[in-house]
Structure formats: structure tokens, C-alpha cells
Rosetta silent file (secondary structure, phi, psi, omega in degrees, C-alpha in Angstrom):
SEQUENCE: MPKAKSLLERSLTAVALVLLAVPFLLIAAVVRLTSPGPALFRQQRVGLNGRIFDVYKFRTMVNGADDLIDQIIDLNEHDGVLFKIKNDPRCTRFGKWLRRHSIDEMPQLINVVRGEMSLIGPRPALPTEVAQYGADTCRRLQVKPGLTGLWQVSGRSNLSWDESVRLDLRYVEEWSPLLDVKILLRTVPAVVSRKGAY
SCORE:     score description
SCORE:     0.000 S_00000001
   1 L     0.000  138.988 -175.207    2.825    5.508  -37.409 S_00000001
   2 L   -66.377  149.519  177.913    2.957    9.164  -38.469 S_00000001
   3 H   -64.478  -24.916 -179.656    4.071   11.894  -36.081 S_00000001
   4 H   -60.422  -36.042  178.858    0.852   13.711  -36.963 S_00000001
   5 H   -62.851  -46.508 -179.376   -1.114   11.096  -35.009 S_00000001
   6 H   -62.983  -43.070 -179.557    0.980   11.670  -31.895 S_00000001
   7 H   -63.962  -43.197  179.464    0.739   15.450  -32.174 S_00000001
   8 H   -64.117  -46.279 -178.990   -3.045   15.353  -32.632 S_00000001
   9 H   -62.749  -42.583 -178.193   -3.548   12.953  -29.720 S_00000001
  10 H   -66.562  -35.964  179.161   -1.333   14.952  -27.381 S_00000001
  11 H   -68.813  -47.598  179.998   -3.136   18.186  -28.241 S_00000001
  12 H   -64.415  -38.830 -178.587   -6.623   16.719  -27.783 S_00000001
  13 H   -69.080  -35.676  177.313   -5.595   14.962  -24.580 S_00000001
  14 H   -61.634  -41.377  177.039   -4.159   18.153  -23.091 S_00000001
  15 H   -64.899  -42.723 -179.957   -7.535   19.830  -23.613 S_00000001
  16 H   -61.300  -39.352  179.775   -9.314   16.807  -22.107 S_00000001
  17 H   -63.744  -37.559  177.423   -7.131   16.960  -18.988 S_00000001
  18 H   -64.710  -44.964 -178.843   -8.092   20.597  -18.439 S_00000001
  19 H   -67.265  -30.393 -176.793  -11.799   19.776  -18.808 S_00000001
  20 L   -94.714    4.026 -174.553  -11.500   16.762  -16.512 S_00000001
  21 H   -56.764  -47.637 -178.022   -9.430   18.495  -13.830 S_00000001
  22 H   -65.898  -49.849  175.901  -12.299   18.986  -11.368 S_00000001
  23 H   -56.895  -39.065  179.037  -13.722   15.423  -11.707 S_00000001
  24 H   -62.531  -42.079  179.773  -10.179   14.057  -11.335 S_00000001
  25 H   -65.222  -38.391  178.334   -9.651   16.055   -8.135 S_00000001
  26 H   -65.607  -44.059  178.496  -12.957   14.797   -6.717 S_00000001
  27 H   -62.627  -43.677  179.448  -12.076   11.174   -7.525 S_00000001
  28 H   -59.893  -39.630  179.513   -8.629   11.635   -5.998 S_00000001
  29 H   -64.832  -42.117  179.321  -10.211   12.993   -2.817 S_00000001
  30 H   -65.796  -40.167  177.851  -12.557   10.002   -2.522 S_00000001
  31 H   -57.172  -45.835 -177.441   -9.669    7.572   -3.079 S_00000001
  32 H   -72.165  -33.364 -179.711   -7.739    9.158   -0.212 S_00000001
  33 H   -72.958  -29.537 -175.335  -10.771    9.406    2.067 S_00000001
  34 H   -96.026   -8.269 -179.738  -11.730    5.752    1.607 S_00000001
  35 L  -159.657  127.768  179.074   -8.254    4.220    1.863 S_00000001
  36 L   -59.494  138.105  178.789   -4.986    5.429    3.430 S_00000001
  37 L   128.520  178.109 -178.747   -2.340    6.230    0.844 S_00000001
  38 L   -70.319  159.050  179.038   -1.827    8.317   -2.297 S_00000001
  39 L   -76.831  -33.904 -178.544   -4.611    8.964   -4.809 S_00000001
  40 E  -103.747  145.153  175.810   -2.496    7.940   -7.779 S_00000001
  41 E  -108.893  130.673 -178.953   -0.754    4.636   -8.363 S_00000001
  42 E  -119.398  132.811 -176.277    2.468    4.712  -10.350 S_00000001
  43 E  -145.755  142.532  179.233    3.990    1.616  -11.947 S_00000001
  44 E   -72.119  135.662  174.593    6.749    0.951  -14.455 S_00000001
  45 E  -133.087  167.794 -179.383    5.661   -0.173  -17.916 S_00000001
  46 E  -109.580  127.137 -177.002    7.478   -0.807  -21.187 S_00000001
  47 L  -110.485 -150.542 -177.317    6.745    1.454  -24.129 S_00000001
  48 H   -54.806  127.716  177.863    7.922    2.116  -27.656 S_00000001
  49 H    58.855   27.989  175.259   11.186    0.323  -28.482 S_00000001
  50 H    82.750   10.866 -179.600   11.474   -1.009  -24.937 S_00000001
  51 L   -71.582  130.759  178.541   11.560    2.361  -23.209 S_00000001
  52 E   -84.973  135.311  175.904   10.618    2.171  -19.516 S_00000001
  53 E  -146.114  164.084  178.186    8.157    4.764  -18.224 S_00000001
  54 E   -93.877  123.259  177.425    5.849    5.276  -15.246 S_00000001
  55 E   -94.577  146.322 -177.958    2.174    4.744  -15.961 S_00000001
  56 E  -113.053  139.132  175.218   -0.421    6.553  -13.830 S_00000001
  57 E  -145.030  159.163  167.803   -3.742    5.249  -12.527 S_00000001
  58 E   -69.938  135.667 -178.363   -6.125    6.079   -9.730 S_00000001
  59 L   -67.892  125.745 -178.993   -5.182    3.764   -6.867 S_00000001
  60 L  -114.076   -4.845 -178.378   -7.746    0.966   -6.604 S_00000001
  61 E  -118.532  168.082  175.509   -5.964   -1.292   -4.114 S_00000001
  62 L   -60.936  151.214  179.761   -4.778   -0.978   -0.541 S_00000001
  63 L   -62.195  133.728 -178.353   -1.503    0.873   -0.208 S_00000001
  64 L    81.464   22.775 -176.692    1.441   -1.506   -0.681 S_00000001
  65 H   -59.773  -34.036 -178.569   -0.630   -4.061   -2.615 S_00000001
  66 H   -62.026  -28.408 -179.732    2.377   -5.212   -4.657 S_00000001
  67 H   -72.975  -10.991 -177.325    4.030   -6.459   -1.473 S_00000001
  68 H   -99.065   -0.496 -175.060    1.104   -8.857   -0.957 S_00000001
  69 H   -57.809  -41.617 -178.367    1.384  -10.683   -4.309 S_00000001
  70 H   -58.849  -27.712 -178.198    3.291  -13.629   -2.832 S_00000001
  71 H   -78.900  -18.295 -175.977    0.357  -14.256   -0.484 S_00000001
  72 H  -125.107   12.981 -175.418   -2.192  -14.511   -3.302 S_00000001
  73 H   -57.545  -31.899 -178.666   -0.125  -15.864   -6.197 S_00000001
  74 H   -72.653  -10.501 -179.458   -2.113  -19.110   -6.179 S_00000001
  75 H   -88.223   -3.670 -178.170   -5.318  -17.170   -6.904 S_00000001
  76 L   -55.210  129.543 -176.400   -4.114  -16.100  -10.361 S_00000001
  77 L  -103.283    9.063 -176.184   -6.850  -16.836  -12.913 S_00000001
  78 L  -119.785  160.173  177.582   -4.745  -16.342  -16.059 S_00000001
  79 L   -98.460 -177.175  177.624   -2.295  -18.329  -18.099 S_00000001
  80 L    62.489 -136.715 -175.078    0.989  -17.231  -19.624 S_00000001
  81 L  -101.310   -0.236 -178.762    2.640  -14.241  -17.979 S_00000001
  82 L   -77.518  146.106  173.275   -0.506  -12.358  -16.919 S_00000001
  83 L  -124.908  113.996 -176.666   -1.512  -12.020  -13.270 S_00000001
  84 L  -152.229  135.309  177.750   -5.174  -11.191  -12.770 S_00000001
  85 L  -127.456  126.171 -176.035   -7.813  -12.044  -10.156 S_00000001
  86 L   -60.520  -45.009  178.274  -11.464  -11.212  -10.791 S_00000001
  87 L  -114.191   66.794 -176.774  -12.205  -10.549   -7.121 S_00000001
  88 L   -62.605  120.555 -177.525   -8.775   -9.396   -6.009 S_00000001
  89 L   -66.293  -11.668  179.856   -8.831   -9.134   -2.189 S_00000001
  90 L   -82.515  -13.584 -177.493   -6.423   -6.197   -2.367 S_00000001
  91 E   -74.139  140.369  173.850   -8.999   -3.957   -4.090 S_00000001
  92 L   -82.085  166.624 -179.554  -10.822   -1.338   -2.068 S_00000001
  93 H   -62.749  -47.015  178.446  -14.581   -0.938   -2.368 S_00000001
  94 H   -68.058  -33.474  178.299  -14.281    2.348   -4.261 S_00000001
  95 H   -62.247  -39.219  177.979  -11.416    0.863   -6.258 S_00000001
  96 H   -62.868  -39.053  178.747  -13.648   -1.932   -7.520 S_00000001
  97 H   -65.316  -43.547  178.690  -16.168    0.651   -8.696 S_00000001
  98 H   -59.914  -41.654 -179.127  -13.462    2.611  -10.499 S_00000001
  99 H   -67.256  -42.876 -179.097  -12.261   -0.556  -12.228 S_00000001
 100 H   -58.855  -31.843 -178.248  -15.743   -1.655  -13.292 S_00000001
 101 L  -102.930    8.327  177.819  -16.200    1.667  -15.071 S_00000001
 102 L    60.198   20.111 -179.586  -12.589    1.868  -16.347 S_00000001
 103 H   -75.442  -26.535 -178.916  -12.173    5.211  -14.588 S_00000001
 104 H   -60.866  -24.710 -177.288   -8.989    4.076  -12.863 S_00000001
 105 H   -81.761  -14.073 -170.867   -7.195    4.184  -16.225 S_00000001
 106 H   -59.962  -32.958  176.781   -8.024    7.825  -16.983 S_00000001
 107 H   -61.112  -11.730  176.417   -4.858    9.349  -15.445 S_00000001
 108 H   -67.557   -9.363  171.365   -3.004    7.647  -18.285 S_00000001
 109 H   -58.569  -30.298  176.085   -4.074   10.687  -20.294 S_00000001
 110 H   -61.529  -41.967  179.169   -1.030   12.228  -18.600 S_00000001
 111 H   -65.410  -32.394  177.853    1.127    9.581  -20.274 S_00000001
 112 H   -67.870  -45.669  178.987   -0.432   10.430  -23.638 S_00000001
 113 H   -60.739  -35.936 -178.940    0.368   14.131  -23.218 S_00000001
 114 L   -78.236   -5.538  177.686    3.934   13.214  -22.260 S_00000001
 115 L    82.617   11.508 -178.598    4.271   11.178  -25.442 S_00000001
 116 L   -89.110  -25.099  179.796    4.791    7.872  -23.625 S_00000001
 117 L  -132.676  167.892  174.905    1.467    6.379  -24.661 S_00000001
 118 E  -115.306  163.313  173.455   -1.085    6.700  -27.431 S_00000001
 119 E   -65.369  -36.998 -179.286   -4.865    6.833  -27.122 S_00000001
 120 E  -125.026  132.851  179.444   -4.999    3.599  -29.132 S_00000001
 121 L   171.355 -175.337  178.048   -2.394    0.856  -29.076 S_00000001
 122 L   -64.310  159.848  176.932   -1.284   -2.417  -27.472 S_00000001
 123 L   -62.697  132.309  178.257   -1.753   -2.971  -23.745 S_00000001
 124 L   -66.700  121.348 -171.821    1.127   -1.352  -21.795 S_00000001
 125 E   -93.759  151.114  174.024    3.205   -4.273  -20.538 S_00000001
 126 L   -76.616  150.637  176.312    5.064   -4.780  -17.284 S_00000001
 127 H   -56.812  -34.944  179.301    8.862   -5.263  -17.446 S_00000001
 128 H   -66.882  -30.188  176.561    8.393   -8.760  -15.969 S_00000001
 129 H   -72.624  -45.959 -178.154    6.087   -9.622  -18.868 S_00000001
 130 H   -62.509  -32.041  179.222    8.453   -8.265  -21.514 S_00000001
 131 L   -62.116  -20.128 -179.304   11.293  -10.300  -20.005 S_00000001
 132 L  -103.623    5.507  179.509    9.349  -13.405  -21.067 S_00000001
 133 L   -68.277  143.857  167.404    8.581  -12.215  -24.604 S_00000001
 134 L   -88.901  177.772 -177.612    9.692  -14.224  -27.600 S_00000001
 135 L   -59.385  -40.014 -177.775   10.969  -12.521  -30.761 S_00000001
 136 L   -67.999  -44.592 -178.538    7.486  -12.402  -32.306 S_00000001
 137 H   -64.323  -28.888  179.690    5.792  -10.964  -29.213 S_00000001
 138 H   -60.927  -16.054  178.656    8.446   -8.222  -29.014 S_00000001
 139 H   -65.865  -15.077  174.646    6.791   -6.677  -32.071 S_00000001
 140 H   -60.747  -25.895 -175.791    4.255   -5.224  -29.645 S_00000001
 141 H   -86.249    6.555  179.115    6.961   -2.726  -28.727 S_00000001
 142 H   -80.281  -11.152  177.220    7.146   -1.314  -32.262 S_00000001
 143 L  -132.862  164.485  177.438    4.338    1.128  -31.426 S_00000001
 144 L   -69.484  143.023  174.106    3.347    3.113  -28.353 S_00000001
 145 L   -67.150  158.981 -174.006    1.068    1.318  -25.890 S_00000001
 146 E  -122.175  158.390  174.443   -2.482    2.619  -25.753 S_00000001
 147 E   -69.608  -33.467  172.471   -5.174    3.694  -23.332 S_00000001
 148 E  -136.959  169.390 -178.580   -7.527    1.547  -25.388 S_00000001
 149 L  -179.104 -174.380  179.243   -7.009   -0.962  -28.170 S_00000001
 150 H   -58.963  -33.814 -179.951   -8.216   -4.150  -29.787 S_00000001
 151 H   -63.724  -38.383 -177.986   -7.505   -5.969  -26.529 S_00000001
 152 H   -73.738  -42.787 -175.762   -9.883   -3.698  -24.592 S_00000001
 153 H   -80.310   -1.382 -178.936  -12.772   -3.736  -27.038 S_00000001
 154 L  -113.258    9.842  176.799  -12.498   -7.515  -27.430 S_00000001
 155 L   133.438  -14.269  176.858  -12.829   -8.596  -23.811 S_00000001
 156 H    50.067 -118.696 -173.813   -9.942   -7.135  -21.800 S_00000001
 157 H   -69.247  -11.137  175.918   -9.279   -9.256  -18.716 S_00000001
 158 H   -77.810  -12.244 -177.780  -11.476  -12.062  -20.054 S_00000001
 159 L   -82.000  148.951  173.180   -8.871  -12.702  -22.756 S_00000001
 160 L   -77.837  169.125  177.467   -6.100  -15.245  -22.413 S_00000001
 161 H   -58.701  -46.799 -178.488   -2.469  -14.214  -22.781 S_00000001
 162 H   -61.679  -39.555  179.223   -2.298  -15.689  -26.287 S_00000001
 163 H   -66.372  -40.250  178.784   -5.469  -13.863  -27.352 S_00000001
 164 H   -62.091  -44.694  179.167   -4.134  -10.588  -26.003 S_00000001
 165 H   -63.524  -43.792 -178.529   -0.861  -10.993  -27.902 S_00000001
 166 H   -59.669  -43.726 -179.257   -2.672  -11.942  -31.119 S_00000001
 167 H   -68.470  -40.071  179.254   -4.843   -8.830  -31.009 S_00000001
 168 H   -65.237  -40.682  179.108   -1.934   -6.525  -30.205 S_00000001
 169 H   -68.625  -33.768  175.984    0.147   -7.917  -33.068 S_00000001
 170 H   -62.219  -40.165  178.803   -2.821   -7.557  -35.397 S_00000001
 171 H   -63.450  -44.234  179.960   -2.978   -3.882  -34.469 S_00000001
 172 H   -60.314  -42.208 -175.573    0.740   -3.430  -35.167 S_00000001
 173 H   -75.964  -34.180 -171.469    0.443   -5.138  -38.549 S_00000001
 174 H  -109.166   12.822 -173.586   -2.826   -3.575  -39.713 S_00000001
 175 L   -55.482  139.424  173.046   -2.644   -0.080  -38.245 S_00000001
 176 L  -160.800  159.874  175.983   -4.405    2.674  -40.138 S_00000001
 177 H   -56.272  -36.907  179.836   -6.307    5.836  -39.181 S_00000001
 178 H   -64.699  -39.841  178.461   -9.529    3.982  -40.018 S_00000001
 179 H   -63.268  -40.969  177.480   -8.652    1.158  -37.618 S_00000001
 180 H   -60.383  -42.942  179.364   -8.064    3.706  -34.849 S_00000001
 181 H   -62.701  -43.226  179.382  -11.468    5.272  -35.511 S_00000001
 182 H   -60.992  -42.027 -179.746  -13.148    1.847  -35.414 S_00000001
 183 H   -66.054  -42.258  178.083  -11.485    1.038  -32.089 S_00000001
 184 H   -60.477  -42.051  179.970  -12.514    4.384  -30.597 S_00000001
 185 H   -66.317  -30.295  178.784  -16.121    3.813  -31.674 S_00000001
 186 H   -83.911  -16.168 -176.244  -16.074    0.356  -30.071 S_00000001
 187 H   -67.603  -43.182 -177.810  -14.464    1.619  -26.859 S_00000001
 188 H   -59.366  -52.849  177.654  -17.533    3.423  -25.501 S_00000001
 189 H   -63.425  -30.776  178.541  -19.870    0.389  -25.667 S_00000001
 190 H   -66.057  -40.476  178.849  -17.049   -1.806  -24.340 S_00000001
 191 H   -69.509  -42.705 -179.578  -16.645    0.452  -21.306 S_00000001
 192 H   -63.295  -39.211 -179.132  -20.410    0.738  -20.770 S_00000001
 193 H   -72.045  -21.993 -179.733  -20.852   -3.044  -20.937 S_00000001
 194 L    61.322   21.288  179.412  -17.997   -3.472  -18.413 S_00000001
 195 L   -65.814  121.752  178.270  -17.064   -6.735  -20.116 S_00000001
 196 L    73.698   11.792 -179.325  -13.757   -7.953  -18.718 S_00000001
 197 L   -93.839  101.222  175.375  -13.354   -4.873  -16.512 S_00000001
 198 L  -161.121    0.000    0.000  -11.959   -5.978  -13.154 S_00000001
């Protein structure tokens, strides 16, 4: 993918962060007021060429939620290497609202400005997921992960692991500026419909 795409995205995203500063601060305040702990959640993900980076989100779960996974592992509703629960008991009330409207993902604009993510690309994977990748699936790491992508506009958490991989690899193979525009245009209705957002 051309460097021009990255430069354009980082410039536009920097402007967006300035415009969204006040709403972000208000959301952060509500997160902290409704649940003890930090406003932002930071987690390691794997990016371009296997580079590890910290992804940012508004915290939607109780503080220390990762330490509770062993207690709810049997509730996992997905196959393959994904771990997802539609009504995750670790989510706070405000956190569920943020997730339904995909607002929790917005701090990842910081990752775009830092050059770690793209606006459009494959889903940013956890190191534990990448450790289970086969040679073919590793092709997801040939491009930067994205804030949105074919996986999001096609069902998000409703997709199986295999479906998610297929869509991400399709993006890697068929990338073009036109495909990015199509995905962006499909992102708004996908977010509004809240399909697979949990």
C-alpha cells in the first residue's frame, strides 16, 4: 500500500482528534464516574509485519477484567482462536452502550496518528491469536490493521473465525483506493445498525 495513504490518513485523523477532544474527555469522565479504574484500556496487538503495539480503547469492562477470563472461559461463543461473549458479565452498563455504538473503538484514532494502524484494514489481532496462525493466515500481517474493514461491515462479532480470516485476506489481496472508499461508505450504516457490535 502506498505511503501516500498512510500520510493522508494520519493527517486527517490528527484533525479529527482535535475536533473530538471535548467529546472524548466527556466520555472518559463518564467511564471513570461509572466504574473504578482508568478511562482508557490498553492492550497489546500485532500490527504490520508482526510488530507489537498497544491499542487504545475506552474501557468498557470492570477494571482487571482480563484476570477474570479463566472464570468465564466456558461461556465463549466463538470457534477457532476468538474469545467473545455477547453478554459478557465483565462489561459495565455504560461500557455496553459504548460497544453497541462502536464508540469504545474511537481512541484507536491515536494508533492511526502514530502510524500503528490504518483507518481501513484487517482486525488488529492479539498476540495469542497470531501464535496460532498458519502460514496463509499470517498474510493478514502484510498490511496495517484497521479501525474498520471488511470484517466490520460484514457482521463483526457475528462472524466465525474462518469468515473473519477470509475477509481479511480478501482485503490484503484486493486492496485498492476504491475498495477503501467502499468500506468507508459501508461503515456508517454498519455502525448505525449495530450488527455484531458487542
